C-alpha positions in Angstrom: 4.4 -21.6 28.9 2.7 -24.0 26.1 1.4 -21.9 23.2 -1.0 -23.4 19.7 1.9 -22.5 17.5 4.7 -19.9 17.3 3.5 -17.2 15.3 0.2 -16.1 14.3 -0.2 -13.5 11.7 -3.4 -11.6 11.2 -4.4 -10.5 7.9 -3.9 -12.2 3.9 -2.9 -9.7 1.9 0.5 -8.8 0.3 2.6 -8.5 3.7 0.7 -11.2 5.6 0.9 -13.7 2.6 4.8 -13.1 2.5 5.3 -13.2 5.9 4.0 -16.4 5.8 5.6 -17.8 3.0 8.8 -16.7 4.6 8.3 -18.3 7.8 7.7 -21.5 5.7 11.2 -21.0 4.1 12.4 -20.9 7.8 10.8 -23.8 9.1 8.9 -21.8 11.6 5.3 -22.7 12.7 2.4 -20.0 12.2 -1.6 -19.7 11.8 -2.5 -16.8 9.3 -5.9 -15.5 10.1 -7.9 -13.4 7.3 -11.3 -12.8 7.5 -11.4 -12.7 3.6 -12.5 -16.4 1.6 -10.4 -15.4 -1.2 -7.3 -12.7 -0.2 -8.0 -9.4 -1.3 -11.5 -10.0 -2.5 -12.7 -7.4 -0.6 -9.6 -4.8 -0.9 -10.4 -1.3 -2.7 -6.8 -1.1 -4.3 -5.4 0.3 -7.8 -3.2 -3.1 -8.0 -0.3 -1.6 -9.5 2.9 -4.0 -8.5 6.1 -2.3 -9.8 9.1 -4.3 -11.8 11.2 -4.5 -8.8 8.4 -6.1 -6.7 7.8 -8.7 -9.2 11.6 -9.8 -9.8 12.1 -9.7 -6.1 9.4 -11.7 -5.0 9.4 -14.1 -8.3 5.6 -12.8 -9.4 6.4 -12.5 -12.8 3.8 -14.9 -14.2 0.5 -13.3 -12.2 -2.4 -14.2 -14.4 -4.1 -11.3 -15.5 -1.4 -8.9 -14.8 -1.1 -5.7 -17.4 2.5 -4.2 -18.1 2.5 -1.0 -17.7 5.0 1.1 -20.4 3.9 4.6 -19.6 2.8 7.6 -17.0 0.9 10.3 -17.2 0.5 13.0 -15.1 -1.6 16.4 -14.1 -0.2 18.6 -11.7 -1.9 22.0 -10.4 -1.0 24.9 -13.0 0.5 22.7 -15.2 -0.5 20.8 -18.5 -0.9 17.1 -18.7 2.4 15.5 -19.4 3.0 11.5 -20.4 6.2 10.0 -20.5 7.0 6.3 -22.1 9.1 4.0 -20.9 10.9 1.8 -23.8 10.1 -1.4 -21.1 7.1 -2.0 -18.9 8.0 -0.8 -15.5 5.6 -2.7 -13.7 2.3 -4.1 -14.1 -1.4 -3.6 -13.2 -3.8 -6.5 -11.5 -6.5 -7.3 -9.4 -5.7 -7.7 -5.8 -8.1 -10.7 -5.9 -5.5 -12.5 -8.6 -2.2 -11.2 -7.1 -3.7 -12.7 -3.8 -4.5 -16.4 -5.0 -1.1 -16.6 -6.7 0.5 -15.7 -3.2 -1.4 -18.2 -1.3 -0.9 -21.0 -4.1 3.0 -19.7 -3.8 2.7 -21.2 0.2 2.8 -24.7 1.0 1.7 -24.8 4.4 3.7 -27.4 5.2 4.7 -25.6 8.4 1.8 -23.3 9.0 -1.5 -23.3 8.3 -4.1 -20.7 6.4 -7.7 -20.2 8.0 -9.9 -18.1 5.6 -13.2 -16.5 6.8 -11.9 -16.3 10.3 -12.7 -12.8 11.7 -10.5 -11.4 14.9 -12.3 -10.7 17.4 -10.0 -9.6 20.4 -6.5 -9.6 20.8 -4.7 -10.1 24.8 -0.9 -9.9 25.5 0.7 -11.8 28.6 4.2 -11.8 29.7 4.5 -15.2 27.9 2.4 -15.4 25.1 -0.4 -13.7 22.7 -4.1 -14.5 22.6 -6.2 -14.2 20.1 -9.7 -14.9 20.1 -11.4 -15.3 17.1 -13.9 -16.8 15.0 -14.5 -19.6 12.5 -18.0 -20.9 11.4 -20.2 -19.3 14.1 -18.2 -20.7 16.5 -15.8 -18.2 19.2 -12.1 -19.9 19.8 -9.0 -19.1 21.5 -5.5 -19.6 19.7 -2.4 -18.5 21.5 1.7 -17.9 19.7 4.7 -16.5 21.0 4.5 -13.7 18.5 1.9 -12.0 16.5 2.6 -10.4 12.9 -0.7 -7.7 12.8 -1.2 -7.3 9.2 -4.7 -6.9 8.9 -4.9 -3.3 7.5 -5.2 0.8 8.0 -7.6 0.1 11.1 -5.3 -3.1 12.5 -6.6 -5.8 15.5 -4.3 -4.5 17.7 -5.2 -1.1 17.5 -8.4 -1.5 19.1 -6.9 -2.2 22.4 -3.6 0.6 21.5 -1.2 -2.7 22.0 1.2 -1.1 20.1 -0.1 2.1 19.6 -3.1 4.2 18.6 -4.3 5.2 15.1 -3.1 7.9 12.8 -5.1 11.0 13.1 -7.1 11.7 10.3 -4.6 14.5 8.1 -2.3 11.6 8.3 -4.8 8.8 7.1 -6.4 9.0 3.6 -10.0 8.2 2.3 -10.3 6.9 -1.4 -13.2 5.8 -3.6 -13.0 3.9 -6.3 -15.1 2.5 -9.5 -14.3 -1.5 -11.3 -15.0 -0.7 -14.7 -15.3 -3.0 -17.8 -14.5 -2.0 -21.0 -15.3 -3.0 -24.7 -12.0 -2.5 -26.0 -8.3 -2.5 -24.9 -7.0 0.1 -22.8 -3.9 1.0 -23.4 -1.2 0.4 -20.5 -1.0 4.1 -19.0 -1.1 5.2 -15.1 -2.8 8.3 -14.2 -1.9 10.2 -11.6 -3.7 13.7 -11.3 -3.3 15.8 -8.5 -4.8 19.2 -7.4 -8.2 20.3 -6.3 -9.9 19.7 -9.1 -9.7 16.3 -8.8 -9.8 15.0 -5.5 -10.1 16.5 -2.1 -6.4 17.6 -0.8 -5.2 14.3 -2.6 -5.2 12.7 -6.6 -6.9 11.3 -9.0 -5.6 7.6 -10.8 -6.8 5.7 -13.6 -5.2 2.4 -14.1 -6.5 -0.1 -16.7 -5.6 -3.5 -16.7 -6.8 -4.5 -20.5 -10.8 -4.6 -20.7 -11.0 -3.3 -17.1 -9.8 -0.3 -15.2 -9.9 1.2 -12.1 -10.8 4.5 -11.7 -10.5 6.8 -8.0 -9.6 9.5 -5.9 -8.9 9.9 -2.6 -7.9 12.4 0.1 -6.7 13.1 3.7 -9.7 12.2 6.0 -9.8 15.7 7.4 -9.8 17.6 3.8 -12.5 14.8 2.4 -14.7 16.2 5.6 -14.7 19.2 5.1 -14.9 19.4 1.5 -18.3 20.4 0.2 -18.6 18.0 -2.5 -18.6 14.0 -2.0 -15.8 12.0 -2.9 -18.0 10.7 -5.9 -18.7 14.2 -7.3 -15.0 14.3 -7.6 -14.4 10.9 -9.6 -17.8 11.3 -11.7 -16.3 14.4 -12.4 -13.3 12.6 -13.8 -14.4 9.7 -15.8 -17.5 12.3 -17.4 -15.4 15.9 -18.0 -11.5 15.8 -17.8 -9.7 15.2 -20.9 -7.8 12.8 -21.7 -9.4 10.3 -19.7 -13.0 11.2 -20.2 -12.7 10.1 -23.7 -10.9 7.8 -23.7 -13.4 5.8 -21.2 -16.1 6.8 -23.5 -14.2 5.5 -26.9 -13.7 1.8 -24.7 -17.8 2.1 -23.6 -16.1 1.6 -20.0 -19.2 0.8 -17.5 -18.8 1.0 -14.1 -19.6 -2.5 -12.5 -18.3 -1.7 -8.8 -18.1 1.2 -6.0 -15.4 1.0 -3.4 -14.1 3.0 -0.7 -11.1 1.9 1.6 -8.3 4.0 4.2 -5.2 3.8 3.5 -2.5 5.7 5.7 -0.2 8.4 4.2 1.3 9.4 7.5 5.1 8.6 6.3 7.3 7.0 8.8 5.5 6.3 11.8 6.5 5.1 14.8 6.3 2.4 16.9 5.6 -0.6 14.6 6.3 -2.9 17.4 5.4 -3.5 20.8 4.2 -6.0 23.6 5.3 -9.1 21.2 3.5 -7.7 18.7 4.9 -6.3 14.6 2.6 -4.3 12.6 3.3 -4.8 9.0 1.8 -3.2 5.8 -1.2 -0.7 6.2 -1.4 -1.3 9.6 2.3 -0.3 9.8 1.3 2.4 7.2 4.2 1.2 5.0 1.6 3.0 2.3 3.8 5.5 -0.1 2.5 9.5 0.8 2.6 10.6 -2.7 0.6 7.8 -4.7 -0.8 5.7 -2.2 1.0 2.7 -3.4 1.6 0.1 -0.6 1.8 -3.7 -2.3 5.4 -3.0 -2.9 6.5 -1.8 0.8 3.6 -4.1 2.5 5.4 -7.1 1.1 9.3 -6.0 2.0 7.4 -5.7 5.4 5.9 -9.0 5.4 9.3 -10.1 5.0 11.0 -8.0 7.7 8.6 -9.0 10.4 8.5 -12.8 9.6 12.8 -12.7 9.6 12.4 -10.5 13.2 10.0 -13.6 14.7 12.4 -15.9 13.4 15.3 -14.0 14.7 12.9 -13.6 18.4 12.5 -17.4 18.5 15.7 -18.4 18.0 16.9 -16.3 21.0 14.0 -16.3 22.8 13.9 -13.2 23.3 10.4 -11.1 23.1 11.2 -7.8 24.7 10.8 -4.5 23.0 14.8 -4.2 22.2 14.5 -7.5 20.4 11.8 -6.3 18.4 13.1 -3.0 17.3 15.3 -5.2 15.0 12.1 -5.1 12.9 11.1 -1.1 12.7 15.4 -0.6 12.0 14.8 -3.1 9.1 12.1 -1.8 6.8 13.3 1.6 7.8 16.4 0.8 6.3 14.7 -0.6 3.5 11.8 1.5 2.5 11.7 4.5 5.2 13.8 7.1 2.9 10.8 6.9 0.5 8.2 7.3 3.3 9.7 10.2 4.7 10.4 12.1 1.4 7.5 11.0 0.1 5.4 12.9 2.9 7.6 16.0 2.2 6.9 16.1 -1.5 3.1 15.0 -0.7 2.2 18.5 0.6 4.5 20.2 -2.3 2.6 18.2 -5.1 -0.9 19.5 -3.6 -0.2 23.1 -3.3 -0.9 25.3 -6.6 1.8 27.0 -7.5 4.1 26.2 -4.9 6.9 28.8 -4.5 8.4 26.2 -2.1 9.4 24.1 -4.8 9.1 26.2 -7.8 7.7 25.8 -11.4 10.8 24.2 -12.5 10.5 21.3 -10.3 7.4 20.1 -12.2 7.4 21.4 -15.7 10.7 20.2 -16.9 11.1 17.8 -19.2 13.7 16.3 -17.1 11.6 16.4 -13.6 9.2 15.3 -15.9 10.3 11.9 -16.3 12.0 11.5 -13.2 8.8 12.5 -11.3 7.0 9.6 -13.9 9.9 7.5 -12.7 9.2 7.8 -9.3 5.5 7.3 -9.8 6.4 3.9 -11.9 8.3 2.6 -9.1 12.2 2.8 -10.6 13.4 5.8 -8.4 13.3 6.4 -4.8 11.9 9.7 -3.9 14.7 10.8 -2.3 16.7 10.5 -5.8 13.9 12.1 -7.7 13.9 14.8 -5.2 18.1 15.5 -5.5 17.4 14.8 -9.6 14.5 17.1 -9.9 14.5 20.1 -7.1 15.5 23.5 -8.1 19.2 24.0 -7.0 18.8 25.9 -3.5 16.7 23.3 -2.1 19.5 20.7 -2.7 21.7 21.6 0.0 18.4 21.8 2.7 17.8 18.5 1.7 21.2 16.4 1.2 21.6 17.7 4.8 18.6 15.4 6.3 
């Protein structure tokens, strides 16, 4: 059967754009569909990109990127602690600026990127995938041999459960966020505040970008729905009453310019991430840290692995689920441990006075530094647990 292109990508987030860039490098035809006019312009996101991502994906010169050299943390029952680093551990950047840079890095010689294009429906047959889309108020269809669905936490393929159903509400996060403008620069410190004072079963954050910042809070969807306080009530408490964040925002004259909300997957490893000629990537595949909600790094790796698996399937002419499963093995090998142990650690971070990990885990200077390194993307989750966990847990952890 003749198809319009080899690969269709849905979504122009980090996963979709990195997939397109890799397909260009492999000289494979593709069409990327994005409902946004500019990639990332409508995405609510803290926008932290760790240094490992900047190096691996050649993103050292993102316009407007603000270097981060310290992490500040607050856990239930403990005082605020700050950890500094000699060199920047990453940058904060708006998703629009990141999207523009990633888009500009794609030559579009073997593929095409269609912005302002809405994916309406996906159909899969024995020989192809067909996508119905709307562009400039005209509904059309295109077909491909393999599809990469990187369309977010509510992926297009989920509408018909072609690959799998949506994760339950106790595995999805709901986040609200303020974009704030400041009259003066804020220090390059990312804040992570955990506990029921700041969030309905989640955490709150403050990620500065020079004379602007994003301040947000979030929690598991089921806990948000059960909470007597609205999500924005937690957020208002954070910016008005919680030290040192409230004082710093007042000092620089921070003002709210935009309110945002979004879903984020916090489920750990979710399988399958493939099926019926489709590969899920980014938030669509739950490639997101259960501890911090950070997904840019994992999404870009997922997009890269998806493109490479698509190329492998095209080369071999094999689009069976067995051939597609290579993708899940590859991304799980790359960062599955972070998702697995991140889910384990998430539950313990949110338990005030938790005896399951002991006070030493969160209160000693050594533990504080290794946890900061993990939140900054310098250290893996498993190595953090092994370095900081009380001795009685280590044998159990090492066996898993």
